[in-house]
Phi, psi and omega in degrees: 000141180232138182235136175234130181232135176242129184227137178259124180221126180056037176082357178246152182261129174241138182245138181231133174241143179202178178167181180162199180268143173287121183263328185205146174238121182248139174253115183264115179250144177238111183293330180284326178231086186292344178278354181258034177290149179214157176244130180251127175258112182263126182231158178213130177239193181291310183245009183210157175202161180175184180229131174252120180254126183239130177283164180298322179296314180296321178297318178296323177293320177296317180298318180296318181293320179290324180298322179290332183261003186301328181294340180282339181271115180272331179178169178210158178222135178267124182239136178243136181238142172274129178268142178276000000 
């Protein structure tokens, strides 16, 4: 997994890249507010780690977009590389 983040601070743009393997997927439920469910993707790499939190609405939008493009994917293979 690869992550690119762009942040504006003091009028200048700084870009950060990171990534690694997804280590854990958490489903966060809130009994008091059931519409605020979220999914957390926890990742860890050599020089970076973090959590990406996706709301249920965002996940449904991603699923819809991928479903429309599914015919373009002929097959896939998962490859893991060791970084030096």
